[in-house]
KOLTORKE-455361 format. One record per residue (C-alpha): x, y, z; residue in one letter. Coordinates in Angstrom, 1 decimal. Layout:
N
[node [X,Y,Z],'A'],
...
This chain:
441
[node [64.4,-77.7,212.3],'X'],
[node [67.1,-78.8,214.5],'X'],
[node [69.8,-78.7,212.2],'X'],
[node [68.8,-75.6,210.7],'X'],
[node [69.1,-73.6,214.1],'X'],
[node [72.2,-75.0,214.7],'X'],
[node [73.8,-74.5,211.4],'X'],
[node [72.2,-70.6,212.1],'X'],
[node [73.6,-70.5,215.1],'X'],
[node [77.1,-71.6,214.3],'X'],
[node [77.2,-69.6,211.2],'X'],
[node [76.5,-66.4,213.4],'X'],
[node [78.9,-67.6,215.7],'X'],
[node [81.6,-67.8,212.9],'X'],
[node [81.2,-64.0,212.1],'X'],
[node [82.1,-63.0,215.4],'X'],
[node [85.1,-61.1,216.1],'X'],
[node [87.8,-61.3,219.2],'X'],
[node [86.0,-57.4,220.4],'X'],
[node [82.4,-59.1,219.8],'X'],
[node [82.5,-62.7,221.1],'X'],
[node [82.2,-61.5,224.9],'X'],
[node [79.2,-59.5,224.0],'X'],
[node [77.2,-61.7,221.5],'X'],
[node [78.4,-65.7,222.4],'X'],
[node [76.8,-66.6,225.4],'X'],
[node [73.4,-64.8,224.2],'X'],
[node [73.5,-66.7,220.9],'X'],
[node [74.1,-70.2,222.6],'X'],
[node [71.2,-69.4,225.1],'X'],
[node [69.0,-68.4,222.1],'X'],
[node [69.9,-71.8,220.4],'X'],
[node [69.0,-73.6,223.8],'X'],
[node [65.6,-71.9,224.1],'X'],
[node [65.0,-72.6,220.2],'X'],
[node [65.8,-76.4,220.8],'X'],
[node [63.6,-76.6,223.8],'X'],
[node [60.7,-75.3,222.0],'X'],
[node [61.5,-77.7,219.0],'X'],
[node [62.0,-80.7,221.4],'X'],
[node [58.2,-79.4,223.2],'X'],
[node [56.8,-79.4,219.5],'X'],
[node [56.0,-75.9,220.0],'X'],
[node [56.5,-75.4,216.3],'X'],
[node [54.3,-76.9,213.1],'X'],
[node [56.6,-78.9,211.6],'X'],
[node [55.3,-78.6,207.7],'X'],
[node [52.1,-76.8,206.5],'X'],
[node [51.2,-74.9,203.7],'X'],
[node [51.0,-71.9,206.3],'X'],
[node [54.6,-72.2,206.5],'X'],
[node [55.1,-72.4,202.7],'X'],
[node [53.4,-69.1,202.0],'X'],
[node [55.3,-67.3,204.5],'X'],
[node [58.3,-68.8,202.8],'X'],
[node [57.1,-67.6,199.6],'X'],
[node [56.5,-64.0,200.9],'X'],
[node [59.6,-63.7,202.8],'X'],
[node [62.1,-64.6,199.6],'X'],
[node [60.2,-62.5,197.3],'X'],
[node [60.6,-59.5,199.9],'X'],
[node [64.6,-60.4,200.2],'X'],
[node [65.0,-60.7,196.7],'X'],
[node [63.2,-57.6,195.5],'X'],
[node [64.9,-55.2,198.4],'X'],
[node [68.6,-57.3,197.6],'X'],
[node [68.4,-57.8,201.5],'X'],
[node [71.2,-59.1,203.3],'X'],
[node [69.9,-62.4,205.1],'X'],
[node [72.2,-65.5,204.6],'X'],
[node [70.0,-68.1,205.7],'X'],
[node [66.8,-67.3,207.0],'X'],
[node [64.4,-70.0,208.9],'X'],
[node [60.7,-69.4,209.4],'X'],
[node [58.7,-71.0,212.1],'X'],
[node [55.5,-70.7,213.1],'X'],
[node [54.6,-71.5,216.9],'X'],
[node [51.1,-72.7,218.5],'X'],
[node [50.8,-69.5,220.3],'X'],
[node [47.3,-68.3,220.2],'X'],
[node [48.4,-64.6,221.3],'X'],
[node [49.1,-62.5,217.8],'X'],
[node [52.9,-61.7,217.9],'X'],
[node [56.2,-62.1,215.4],'X'],
[node [59.6,-62.4,216.7],'X'],
[node [63.1,-62.2,215.3],'X'],
[node [66.3,-63.7,217.0],'X'],
[node [69.9,-62.6,216.4],'X'],
[node [70.3,-65.9,214.6],'X'],
[node [68.5,-65.2,211.8],'X'],
[node [65.3,-67.1,212.9],'X'],
[node [61.9,-65.4,212.8],'X'],
[node [59.1,-66.8,214.7],'X'],
[node [55.3,-66.1,214.0],'X'],
[node [52.5,-67.3,216.1],'X'],
[node [49.6,-69.1,214.5],'X'],
[node [47.8,-66.8,216.3],'X'],
[node [48.6,-64.1,214.2],'X'],
[node [48.8,-66.0,210.9],'X'],
[node [44.7,-66.9,211.1],'X'],
[node [44.3,-63.2,211.1],'X'],
[node [45.8,-62.6,208.0],'X'],
[node [43.4,-62.3,204.9],'X'],
[node [45.4,-61.6,202.3],'X'],
[node [49.2,-61.8,200.9],'X'],
[node [49.9,-58.2,201.5],'X'],
[node [48.9,-58.3,205.0],'X'],
[node [51.3,-61.4,205.5],'X'],
[node [53.9,-59.2,203.6],'X'],
[node [53.8,-56.2,206.2],'X'],
[node [54.2,-58.9,209.0],'X'],
[node [57.2,-60.4,207.6],'X'],
[node [58.6,-57.3,206.4],'X'],
[node [58.4,-55.9,209.6],'X'],
[node [60.5,-59.0,211.0],'X'],
[node [63.1,-58.4,208.3],'X'],
[node [63.7,-54.8,209.0],'X'],
[node [64.3,-55.6,212.4],'X'],
[node [67.0,-57.7,211.1],'X'],
[node [68.4,-55.5,208.6],'X'],
[node [68.7,-52.7,211.0],'X'],
[node [70.5,-54.9,213.6],'X'],
[node [68.1,-54.0,216.1],'X'],
[node [68.2,-57.4,218.1],'X'],
[node [71.9,-57.3,218.4],'X'],
[node [72.0,-53.5,219.0],'X'],
[node [69.8,-54.3,222.2],'X'],
[node [72.0,-56.9,223.2],'X'],
[node [75.1,-54.5,222.9],'X'],
[node [73.3,-51.8,225.0],'X'],
[node [72.4,-54.3,227.8],'X'],
[node [76.1,-55.3,227.8],'X'],
[node [77.1,-51.9,228.0],'X'],
[node [74.8,-50.9,230.3],'X'],
[node [75.4,-53.9,232.5],'X'],
[node [72.0,-53.5,233.3],'X'],
[node [71.3,-56.6,235.2],'X'],
[node [74.1,-55.7,237.4],'X'],
[node [73.2,-52.3,237.8],'X'],
[node [69.8,-52.8,239.2],'X'],
[node [70.8,-55.9,241.6],'X'],
[node [73.9,-53.6,242.9],'X'],
[node [71.1,-50.6,243.5],'X'],
[node [68.6,-52.7,245.7],'X'],
[node [71.4,-54.4,247.3],'X'],
[node [72.3,-51.0,248.6],'X'],
[node [69.0,-49.6,249.5],'X'],
[node [68.3,-53.0,251.1],'X'],
[node [71.6,-52.2,253.4],'X'],
[node [70.6,-48.7,254.3],'X'],
[node [73.1,-47.2,251.7],'X'],
[node [70.9,-46.7,248.8],'X'],
[node [70.3,-42.9,247.4],'X'],
[node [67.9,-40.9,245.6],'X'],
[node [70.6,-40.1,242.8],'X'],
[node [71.6,-43.8,242.7],'X'],
[node [67.7,-45.1,242.3],'X'],
[node [67.3,-42.2,239.6],'X'],
[node [70.2,-43.2,237.4],'X'],
[node [69.3,-46.8,237.5],'X'],
[node [66.0,-45.9,236.2],'X'],
[node [67.4,-43.6,234.2],'X'],
[node [69.6,-46.6,232.4],'X'],
[node [66.4,-49.2,232.1],'X'],
[node [64.5,-46.2,230.5],'X'],
[node [66.9,-45.6,227.8],'X'],
[node [67.1,-48.9,226.9],'X'],
[node [63.4,-49.5,226.5],'X'],
[node [62.9,-46.1,224.7],'X'],
[node [65.3,-47.7,222.2],'X'],
[node [63.2,-50.7,221.8],'X'],
[node [60.1,-48.4,221.0],'X'],
[node [61.7,-46.3,218.6],'X'],
[node [63.0,-49.6,217.0],'X'],
[node [59.1,-51.0,216.9],'X'],
[node [58.4,-47.8,214.5],'X'],
[node [61.8,-47.6,212.4],'X'],
[node [60.7,-51.2,211.6],'X'],
[node [57.3,-50.5,210.6],'X'],
[node [58.2,-47.5,208.1],'X'],
[node [60.8,-49.7,206.6],'X'],
[node [58.7,-52.7,206.7],'X'],
[node [56.1,-50.6,204.3],'X'],
[node [58.9,-49.7,202.1],'X'],
[node [60.4,-53.4,201.8],'X'],
[node [56.8,-54.7,201.0],'X'],
[node [56.0,-52.2,198.6],'X'],
[node [59.3,-52.5,196.7],'X'],
[node [57.7,-56.2,196.3],'X'],
[node [54.7,-55.0,194.6],'X'],
[node [53.0,-55.5,197.8],'X'],
[node [50.3,-53.1,198.9],'X'],
[node [50.9,-50.7,201.6],'X'],
[node [47.3,-50.4,202.3],'X'],
[node [47.0,-53.8,204.0],'X'],
[node [49.3,-52.8,206.7],'X'],
[node [47.1,-50.9,209.0],'X'],
[node [44.3,-53.7,209.2],'X'],
[node [46.9,-56.5,210.4],'X'],
[node [48.8,-54.3,212.7],'X'],
[node [45.5,-53.2,214.4],'X'],
[node [44.8,-57.0,215.3],'X'],
[node [48.0,-57.7,217.2],'X'],
[node [47.8,-59.4,220.5],'X'],
[node [44.5,-60.8,221.9],'X'],
[node [42.8,-57.5,220.6],'X'],
[node [40.9,-59.8,217.8],'X'],
[node [39.2,-62.0,220.5],'X'],
[node [36.1,-60.3,220.3],'X'],
[node [32.4,-61.1,219.2],'X'],
[node [29.0,-59.4,218.4],'X'],
[node [27.0,-61.3,221.1],'X'],
[node [27.7,-61.9,225.0],'X'],
[node [30.1,-64.4,225.9],'X'],
[node [27.0,-66.3,227.9],'X'],
[node [25.8,-67.2,224.4],'X'],
[node [28.7,-69.2,223.7],'X'],
[node [29.1,-70.8,227.4],'X'],
[node [25.4,-71.7,227.0],'X'],
[node [26.5,-74.3,224.4],'X'],
[node [28.1,-76.5,227.0],'X'],
[node [24.8,-76.9,229.0],'X'],
[node [21.2,-78.2,229.0],'X'],
[node [18.0,-77.9,230.7],'X'],
[node [18.7,-79.9,233.2],'X'],
[node [21.9,-78.8,234.0],'X'],
[node [22.1,-74.8,233.1],'X'],
[node [24.5,-72.2,233.0],'X'],
[node [24.7,-70.8,237.0],'X'],
[node [24.9,-67.1,237.0],'X'],
[node [27.6,-67.1,239.6],'X'],
[node [29.8,-68.6,237.2],'X'],
[node [30.3,-65.6,235.7],'X'],
[node [30.9,-63.4,238.4],'X'],
[node [34.0,-60.8,237.8],'X'],
[node [37.5,-61.5,239.2],'X'],
[node [39.6,-59.5,241.3],'X'],
[node [40.3,-56.0,239.5],'X'],
[node [44.3,-56.5,240.6],'X'],
[node [44.3,-59.6,237.9],'X'],
[node [43.2,-57.6,234.9],'X'],
[node [44.4,-53.9,235.5],'X'],
[node [48.0,-52.8,234.3],'X'],
[node [49.8,-51.4,237.6],'X'],
[node [51.0,-47.8,237.2],'X'],
[node [54.4,-48.9,238.9],'X'],
[node [56.6,-52.3,238.9],'X'],
[node [58.9,-52.4,241.9],'X'],
[node [60.4,-49.1,241.0],'X'],
[node [59.8,-48.6,237.4],'X'],
[node [57.2,-46.7,235.8],'X'],
[node [55.2,-49.4,233.3],'X'],
[node [55.1,-47.3,230.6],'X'],
[node [58.4,-46.3,230.5],'X'],
[node [59.5,-50.0,230.4],'X'],
[node [57.2,-51.2,227.7],'X'],
[node [59.0,-52.5,224.6],'X'],
[node [56.2,-51.4,222.1],'X'],
[node [54.9,-48.0,221.8],'X'],
[node [51.4,-47.4,222.2],'X'],
[node [49.1,-48.8,219.5],'X'],
[node [47.6,-45.6,218.8],'X'],
[node [51.1,-43.9,217.8],'X'],
[node [51.8,-47.1,215.5],'X'],
[node [48.3,-47.2,214.1],'X'],
[node [49.0,-42.8,213.4],'X'],
[node [52.1,-43.3,211.8],'X'],
[node [50.8,-46.3,209.6],'X'],
[node [47.9,-43.9,208.7],'X'],
[node [50.1,-41.3,207.9],'X'],
[node [52.2,-43.3,205.4],'X'],
[node [49.6,-45.1,203.5],'X'],
[node [46.8,-42.6,203.3],'X'],
[node [44.4,-45.5,205.2],'X'],
[node [42.5,-43.5,207.4],'X'],
[node [39.2,-45.9,208.4],'X'],
[node [39.5,-49.6,209.2],'X'],
[node [36.5,-52.0,210.1],'X'],
[node [37.3,-53.5,213.7],'X'],
[node [38.6,-56.8,213.3],'X'],
[node [36.9,-59.6,215.4],'X'],
[node [36.3,-63.2,215.5],'X'],
[node [33.2,-62.6,212.8],'X'],
[node [35.3,-60.6,210.3],'X'],
[node [38.0,-63.8,210.2],'X'],
[node [37.2,-66.6,207.3],'X'],
[node [37.0,-69.8,209.5],'X'],
[node [39.0,-72.2,207.7],'X'],
[node [41.6,-74.8,208.5],'X'],
[node [43.7,-72.5,209.7],'X'],
[node [41.5,-71.4,212.4],'X'],
[node [41.5,-74.9,213.7],'X'],
[node [45.2,-74.7,213.8],'X'],
[node [44.7,-71.8,216.3],'X'],
[node [42.7,-73.7,218.6],'X'],
[node [45.0,-76.9,218.5],'X'],
[node [48.0,-74.2,218.9],'X'],
[node [46.3,-73.0,222.2],'X'],
[node [45.4,-76.2,223.4],'X'],
[node [49.3,-77.5,222.6],'X'],
[node [50.7,-74.2,224.2],'X'],
[node [48.5,-74.7,227.2],'X'],
[node [46.5,-71.3,226.8],'X'],
[node [43.1,-73.3,227.8],'X'],
[node [41.1,-70.0,228.3],'X'],
[node [41.9,-69.0,224.6],'X'],
[node [41.2,-72.7,223.4],'X'],
[node [37.6,-72.7,224.8],'X'],
[node [36.9,-69.3,223.4],'X'],
[node [38.0,-69.8,220.0],'X'],
[node [36.4,-73.3,220.2],'X'],
[node [32.7,-72.3,221.1],'X'],
[node [32.9,-69.7,218.8],'X'],
[node [33.9,-71.8,215.9],'X'],
[node [31.3,-74.4,217.5],'X'],
[node [28.5,-71.9,217.4],'X'],
[node [28.9,-71.0,213.6],'X'],
[node [28.0,-74.8,212.6],'X'],
[node [25.0,-75.2,215.2],'X'],
[node [22.7,-76.2,212.3],'X'],
[node [24.9,-79.5,212.0],'X'],
[node [23.4,-82.6,213.0],'X'],
[node [26.6,-83.3,214.5],'X'],
[node [28.7,-80.8,215.7],'X'],
[node [32.7,-81.0,214.5],'X'],
[node [34.0,-83.6,216.2],'X'],
[node [37.4,-82.0,216.5],'X'],
[node [36.2,-78.7,218.3],'X'],
[node [33.7,-81.5,220.9],'X'],
[node [37.0,-83.0,221.5],'X'],
[node [39.3,-80.1,222.1],'X'],
[node [36.5,-78.8,224.2],'X'],
[node [36.3,-81.9,226.3],'X'],
[node [40.0,-82.3,226.7],'X'],
[node [40.0,-79.0,228.2],'X'],
[node [37.5,-79.4,231.1],'X'],
[node [39.2,-83.2,231.5],'X'],
[node [42.5,-81.5,231.6],'X'],
[node [41.8,-78.8,234.1],'X'],
[node [39.9,-81.7,236.3],'X'],
[node [43.0,-83.5,236.6],'X'],
[node [45.2,-80.4,236.9],'X'],
[node [43.3,-79.4,239.9],'X'],
[node [43.2,-82.7,241.3],'X'],
[node [46.6,-83.2,241.2],'X'],
[node [47.7,-79.5,242.2],'X'],
[node [51.2,-79.8,242.1],'X'],
[node [54.3,-77.7,240.4],'X'],
[node [54.2,-80.3,237.4],'X'],
[node [50.4,-79.9,236.8],'X'],
[node [48.5,-77.4,238.2],'X'],
[node [45.3,-74.9,237.2],'X'],
[node [47.4,-71.9,236.7],'X'],
[node [49.1,-73.7,234.1],'X'],
[node [46.8,-73.7,231.9],'X'],
[node [44.6,-70.9,232.5],'X'],
[node [46.8,-67.6,233.3],'X'],
[node [45.7,-65.8,236.4],'X'],
[node [46.5,-62.4,235.2],'X'],
[node [44.4,-61.0,232.2],'X'],
[node [45.9,-57.5,231.7],'X'],
[node [46.3,-58.0,227.6],'X'],
[node [42.9,-60.0,227.5],'X'],
[node [40.0,-58.4,225.8],'X'],
[node [36.8,-58.3,227.7],'X'],
[node [35.4,-61.6,226.1],'X'],
[node [38.5,-63.7,227.1],'X'],
[node [38.5,-62.4,230.4],'X'],
[node [35.2,-63.8,230.5],'X'],
[node [36.1,-67.0,229.9],'X'],
[node [39.0,-67.0,231.8],'X'],
[node [37.4,-65.8,235.1],'X'],
[node [34.2,-68.4,234.2],'X'],
[node [36.9,-71.3,234.5],'X'],
[node [38.8,-70.1,237.7],'X'],
[node [34.9,-70.3,239.0],'X'],
[node [34.3,-73.8,238.5],'X'],
[node [35.1,-76.0,241.4],'X'],
[node [36.9,-79.7,240.4],'X'],
[node [33.5,-81.6,240.4],'X'],
[node [31.9,-78.8,238.3],'X'],
[node [34.8,-79.0,235.5],'X'],
[node [34.1,-82.9,235.2],'X'],
[node [29.8,-82.5,235.3],'X'],
[node [30.0,-79.8,232.6],'X'],
[node [32.4,-81.9,230.4],'X'],
[node [30.0,-85.2,231.0],'X'],
[node [26.9,-82.9,230.0],'X'],
[node [28.3,-81.4,227.1],'X'],
[node [29.8,-84.6,225.9],'X'],
[node [26.6,-86.5,226.4],'X'],
[node [24.4,-84.5,224.4],'X'],
[node [23.5,-86.4,221.0],'X'],
[node [24.6,-83.5,218.8],'X'],
[node [27.9,-83.7,220.2],'X'],
[node [28.7,-87.4,220.9],'X'],
[node [29.5,-88.9,217.4],'X'],
[node [29.2,-92.7,217.7],'X'],
[node [32.0,-92.9,214.7],'X'],
[node [34.8,-91.0,216.6],'X'],
[node [36.6,-93.4,218.9],'X'],
[node [38.1,-90.6,221.0],'X'],
[node [34.3,-89.7,222.3],'X'],
[node [34.0,-92.9,223.8],'X'],
[node [37.2,-92.7,225.4],'X'],
[node [36.5,-89.0,226.9],'X'],
[node [33.1,-89.8,228.0],'X'],
[node [34.4,-92.8,229.7],'X'],
[node [36.4,-90.8,231.8],'X'],
[node [34.1,-88.4,232.6],'X'],
[node [31.8,-91.0,233.7],'X'],
[node [34.3,-92.6,235.9],'X'],
[node [35.2,-89.2,237.4],'X'],
[node [31.5,-88.2,238.0],'X'],
[node [31.0,-91.9,239.8],'X'],
[node [28.7,-92.9,237.1],'X'],
[node [30.1,-96.7,237.2],'X'],
[node [27.2,-98.2,235.0],'X'],
[node [27.1,-95.4,232.3],'X'],
[node [31.1,-95.9,232.3],'X'],
[node [30.7,-99.9,232.1],'X'],
[node [28.1,-99.2,228.8],'X'],
[node [30.4,-97.0,227.2],'X'],
[node [33.2,-99.6,227.6],'X'],
[node [31.3,-102.2,225.9],'X'],
[node [29.9,-100.4,223.3],'X'],
[node [33.3,-99.4,222.6],'X'],
[node [34.7,-102.9,222.5],'X'],
[node [32.1,-103.9,220.2],'X'],
[node [32.2,-101.4,217.6],'X'],
[node [36.0,-101.0,217.5],'X'],
[node [37.5,-104.4,218.3],'X'],
[node [40.8,-103.3,217.0],'X'],
[node [40.6,-99.7,218.2],'X'],
[node [42.9,-97.4,219.1],'X'],
[node [42.0,-97.1,222.9],'X'],
[node [41.7,-100.7,223.4],'X'],
[node [45.0,-100.5,226.1],'X'],
[node [43.2,-97.7,227.5],'X'],
[node [40.0,-99.4,228.1],'X'],
[node [41.3,-102.6,229.2],'X'],
């Protein structure tokens, strides 16, 4: 993966001319650096059947349309947010949060075709050129400097705004162009364009909704002796969930990189003849192995609110089991243990906000409630909830080593020394050559 990123970047650099080198060279190097950092941080799935399917669909579209794409590299990120990205060095990134929503190969084809359309239309390269030509960053810095020094003028401010709005307007137009061209590309490859609308409607966190109250999910964490407390569900300040009308001196709608989803969906409706789609939520997604990938991805990406939400939902689907899914139980426990440790440490390299973002502007109401719930918990409550959850007979699996280690830590942190000793002794007896011997000793 590392070598492929380097090879792609080198190939693009070799295409540069004397006239384009000053525009693109530094950007290519910065892109490569960013991608390699993400690879080293294990932000991408290294090998998987999902990746093989993405490649299969992509090459079918490329060959059917005879697209000029020299050496595309397709990556799947751990991000639970449903999104896709195209980079200037022929790297295409799809989040696991997007791929778990895909219900058919045709839906995947639209996602891939949309990103390939960005590439063949040179949208990324053109955007870089526009930023270079406008020298937007310098323009903004200079104008704010003039304002701070009392030399700013209304004309200068309006000129700066106009340049910025032009750039973002181009980005929104490019998204509509890629939607339209994406339909053409997938159609020529034999895919059903009517499948484009359902997957488009699910981007972002929009699918994170359920058919019953969030409290129903959270109640799985508790027991009669330690119930869910109503004030843990108190709503947070509106400032964290409300999109501002203005950002500094910019209208937020005018600096949006994507057009309003209603506009995009209407364009797709007109092109495909699809007028009605079922709203997508967690109940309409097939709960298979890829769904667990999204949970694992959310944990790896340090999106603990999304991770907890998805884990609790999937746990609720197999509540009839004698033992709940060990992976889900472990993941939920690691969320609470990790947040307790982050709150305890509270240092720049390990603090609560690294794992649970404060701003929830793009969240669904359901996911926002999970976010607020986690923020309402004290350090002691985080560890107690983890202990109570794992100490249930339906959750603690005596055959899973990790469960012993997690329950031991919860017991230690909650000052249950005798319980911690019993867990340690039980583990050492049952797993004399176990994976956690070093940690227990």
